[in-house]
N, C-alpha and C positions, 0 to 999 in steps of 0.2 A: 540435393537442393536444400538450402537453408533459407527460409522465408522469414524475415524479421530480424533486425539488428539490435534488439534489446539485449539484456544480460544473458538470457537463455541462448539466443542466436550467437552472441559473442563466444560463450562457453563452448557451444557446439563446434564453431569454426576453429577455435583455439585448440581443441582436442582432436580435430579431424585428422585421420591418417590417410584417407583416400582423397582423390580429387573431388572438389566440391565447389559450389558457387553459393555465395551469400548475397541475397537480394534485400535491400532496405529502401523503403519508399522515401525517406528523408535524406538529407545530405550528410548526415553524420551517424555514427553508431552510438548506442547507449540507451535508446528508448526513453523511458521516463527517468532513467538515472543519468540525466544530463543537467547542465547548469547554464542559466542565462545570466549575462552580465549587462549592466546598464550604468554608465557613469561611475564606474568603480564599485558598484553594489552588485553582489552575486546572490542568485536565487536558484535553488533546486526546484524541481516540480513538487513543491511542498516538502515535508520532512522526509529526508532519505538518510536515516542514520543506520550505519552498517553494523549488524550484529553477527559476529563470526564465531559460531559454535563448532562448526565442522573443521577438524584439523587440516584437512586437505585444502579447503577453500581459504582458510586463514593463511596457510603457507603460500598459496597461489597469489593472493592479493598482496600480502606483505612483501613477497619477493619482487613483485612488479613495482611496488611503490616505495619500498625501503623506508627511509626516515621521513618521507612525506606523509605517512599515515600515523596518526596518534590516537591513543585511547582516551576517552572522555568519560567521566563519571556522571551519570544522568542527574539532571535537576528538572524534575517534572512535578507540576502541581495541578490542583483543581480550583477553579473560582466558582463558588456558589454561595448563596445566602450572604453575599457581600464580603466574603472572606476567602483568603487563600489557604488551602490545606495541602498536605503532601499527597502525592500519588503513591499507591492506588487508593481511591476513595474508601473502599471497603476495609482497608487496613489502617486508615488514618483519619478517624472521625474527630479526633481532638481539634478543638478550635471552632467547630460548628456550633450553632445555637444549642443550648442544652435540650430543648424539646426535640430537635432533630436527632441529636445523639441518642436520646432516650428511645425515640421511635425506631431508629436503626438497630439499636441493641436488642430491644424487645423482639423485633422482627427476626433477627438472625437466631436468637435463642429459641424462639418458637419454631423456626424452620429446622433448626438442629434437632430439637426434641421430636418433631413430627415427621422427620425425613423418612424413617423406615416404613411408616404407614402410608406415606404419599406415593402416588403412582409416578411413573417415569415422565419427566417433562416432555411435552410434544412440540414446544416452540421455544424461542430464546427468552421470551418474557417469563414463561413458566420455569425455564432453567434458572433464571436469575432469582426468582422468588424461592425456588427449591433450595438453592445453595446459599443465598444471602438474605432472604427474608423480604417482606413487603416494604420495609422502610428504606433499605438501600436501593431496592428496585425503584421506589417512588422518587427518591431524592437525587439519584445519579444514573443508575444503569438504564432505566427505560427512557428517560428524556434524552440522555446523551446519545444512546444508540439510535433513537428515532431521528435525531439530527444528522448523525453520521451516515446511516444507511439510506435515509430518505423514504423509509417505509416504516410501518408499525413493527415493533419488535415481536409482536404476536404473529407476523407474517413470515418470519425467518426461523430457521432451525438453529440449533446450537452447534452444528457440525464444524463451524469455522473457529470456535473460540477456545478450545482446550488449551492451546499454548499461549493465547494472547490475552486471556482474562485471568489475572492472578486470583487464586482461591485460598486466602489465608484461613487457618483453622480458627475455631471459636476463641481460643486463648489469645491468638494474635489480634483478632478483631477487638477484643476487650482491652488488650494492652494499648492498641492504637487509639482507642477511645479516651484513654486517660493520659495520653502523652508519653507512654512508655513503649510505643511501637517502633517499627523500623520502616524506613522508606525503601529499603533494599528488597523489594518484592517484585516479581515479574521477570520476564525473559530479557528485558532491555535495561538492566541496571547499569550497564556500561555499553558504550558503542565506540566504533572506530570512525574516524573522519579525516579527510585530507587536510593538510596544513594550509593549502592554497587551492583555489579554483573550484571549491565545492565538490559534490559527489561526482560531477562530470570528470574530474581529474582521475578518479578511480577507473571509470569506464574507459577513458583514453589510455590509461596505463596498461590495463589488462588486454586491450584490443590492439596494442601497438605491434604485436608480433603476427597479427593476421595478415596473410599475403594479400596485398591490394589487387593483384592480378585475379584473385578469386572472389573479389568483392565488387558488387554493383550498387552504388548509392544513387539516390534520386530516381529510383525505378520501382514502380508498383506492380505487383503480380495481378494479372487480370483473370487468369483461368488455370485450373489444374484438371488435366484429363487423365483419370486413373487407368482407363482402358489402354490408351496409347502411351501412358507413362510420360506425359509431357507437361511442362510448365510454360505458360506464355506470359510475358511482361512486355507490353507495348509491341514493338516490331520484332522482338526476340523470342526465341523458343529454345528450350532445352529438354532432352530426354533425361529421365532420372532413374536411379536405382532405388531411391527412397526420398521422402520429403520430411524435413523437420520444420514445423511452423510454430511461430509464437504470436501470430496475429490473433486478434480476438476470435474465439471459437465460432460464434455465429457467422462472422465474416468469412472465415475459412470455408464453412459449409456452402455459402453462397458461391464461392469460386469454383466449386467442384462440378464438372460436367457429368450429368447423369447420376447425381446423388439420389438415392432412393427417397421416395416421398416420406417414409417414416423418419428418415434421418433429418430431412428438411423440417418436418413437423416438430421433431424433438428440439432442433435448434431454435425454432421460433418461440419455444417456451422458456428459453434461457433469458434471464433478466439481469440487468446491471443498472447502477445509478451513476450519473455524471457528478462531477464536483467543480464548482467555481471557487476560485481563490484569488486573493490579492497578493501581489508582491509589493511590500510597503518599504520605502526608504525614508529614514529620518536623519536630520542633520544634527541630532543630539543622541547621546546614549539612551537606549530604552530604559524606562523606569523599572521594569521587571528584570530580575536576574535569573529567571528560569530559562531552560532550553525550550520547553513547550508547556502549555497549559490547556487543560480540558475545561470546556464551558458548557454545562448541561442545560442551563435554564433557557427556556424558549424566548425570553425577552431580548436575548442577545442574538445578533444575526450570524454568528459563527459558532462552531463547535470545538474548534481547536485553533490555537495561535502559537506559532513558534518564532524564536528569535535566533536566526542563524548566527549572528555575530556574537551572541553569548556563548555559543558552543565553539566558534572559531572566529577570532577578531578579524581575520583577513577577509571575511565575507562582506565587510563594509569599510569605507575610508575611516581613518582615525577620527575618533570622537563621534562617529555615526553608527547607525544600526540598520540591519536588514531583517525584515520579518516576513513570515507567510501567514496568511489569514484564511482559513478554510471556512467557506460560507455554507450555511445549511439550506438556503432557499434554492430550489431547482426550477422554479416557475419562470416563464419568459420575463425578460428585463424590460421594463418600461422606461427607466431613467438610470443609465449607468452612473452618472455623476452623483445622483441621490443615493444609489447603492453604496458608492465609495464613502460619501459623507457619513452615512449611517454607521458603516463599519468603523470608520476612524473615530467617530464620537463614542462608540462602544469600547474601542481600545483605550480611550482615555478613562472611561467609566470603570473598567476593570483594572485600571492602573498598569496597563502594559506599556503605555507611553505617557509622557507628561502633558502634552498639548497637541491639538490638531495642527498648530502652527509649526510643529517640529517636522511634519510630513513633507518630504521633498516631492515624492510622486507615489502613486498607488496604481499599479498596472493590473488589470483584470485578466485572468487566464482561466482556462477550462480543461479538464481531463475527462474524456469520454471514450470508453467506459472507465470508471474509477473503481467502484466496489461491486463485485459480483453478489447477486442476491441469492442467498441460500434458502429458497422457498420449498414448498412441498413437491414441486415438479423437478427440482434440481437433480437429485440422484437418478431418477428414472430416465431423464433426458440424457445424462452422460452415459448411462448404461447402454443406450442405443447408439450414440454418436461415436464414442471412442473405439469400440470394437469394429465398427464399420471402417473408420479411418485406418486403423491398423491393418485391417484385411487388405487395404489398398496401398499399404506401405507409406502411410501418411501419419506422422507422429506429431501430435499437437501438444506443446509443452510450454512451460513458463507460466506466469501469473494469469495471463488472459488466454493463452493457448490451452492450458489445462482447465481454465475457468475456475480458479480457486482464489483463496486469500492467503498470501504468503509474503515472505521477506526477500530481499535482494539475494541473500545467500542461497535461498531455496531455488531461485531461478537459475543461478549459476550451476548448482548441482543438477538441476533438471536438464539443462542443456548438455552437460557432460554425459549424463546417463542416456540421453536420447541418441547422441552420436555413437556411443558404444553399442547401443542396440542396433542401429541401422547398419553399422559396419560389420556386425556379426551375421547379417542376413545373407543367405546364399543368393546366387544370381537368379533373377526372376525370369523363369521360362514361360510365364503366362502372359507377359506383356505383348501387346499387339505389335 
């Protein structure tokens, strides 16, 4: 049984050698790697830029898509203190007000000189100050990540960030402060993207060979009974050899009949934050030429804005633009139209678009869960949950199944690894 038709579930079904059933609660495969279309404007579920580092996954995706997949060189910036600077902030201080550059440079030099004497950082805020100093922490890392995660950076660990937060050395930081640095830092200096149809075109291409006779769409799993080795969805029920699930981990535990109290308690400690975002269509080209911009300052209602049509013109009608706007406020909405107006006004202020009059529509959307919270309870909870699940031949994988922070490629690899694991299992003689 494969539960969930996102990228991990697609990869598991695509590589399955034994009979299987893929159950997906929505009417299409792809999970969050799908694309919405309205009036000729295309929107992914916020930025879904494909980074193909693994040779096997690169070959898989490119073989399915052929010439419909192109490589794009990243154009990413930061808007703060009224100016645009190059990404990443810590490696491109040039252009910021002199007092800000001075504070950031003094901070990183002090951090560099005192690092050996300092203790190991216990949370992400300390991690930032340890590696980048108090200036960079103050002017970008702490406020941006507060907006991104929806919690204080002191509440989360640094377990998620080794690959995703570039760490330039001191020489690179100084070079970036005087305008001699390079924007080519980080894991995402280039990305792949479909020529037409958004990231959903990739999901459709790689899932095209999945046997529809083994796929059930529009059907939500209600219950997993490990003792009887059965999965129930609506009026249907299947016996299973093993389960691969990519549904959010706390939801999976809720489905399991007879899950031990300690497993349910551990699942109750897992935290995640939701994200609201706007799909914004304009009838003129966006003023900004970047693919996305990071916005750390609290006075703006969003933490990141992307322009799909700058990366791929086919994402909007000619002479128009399609944007995604990731909002930092998670509180209940009193006035949806006011929320949109405030966001559009801020887009003009940061020079992403020329005028609010350019906006054709702004559709509000929500992802829940969006970001897993790596707090102090995180590791210990997973150490209880995953061994129990695997003892019952239930393998929880993918971004929300494994309860991690990852990229699309990682979910494809995880789905492939999961199906290889379960197909190597012997027959289960203990099933009731």
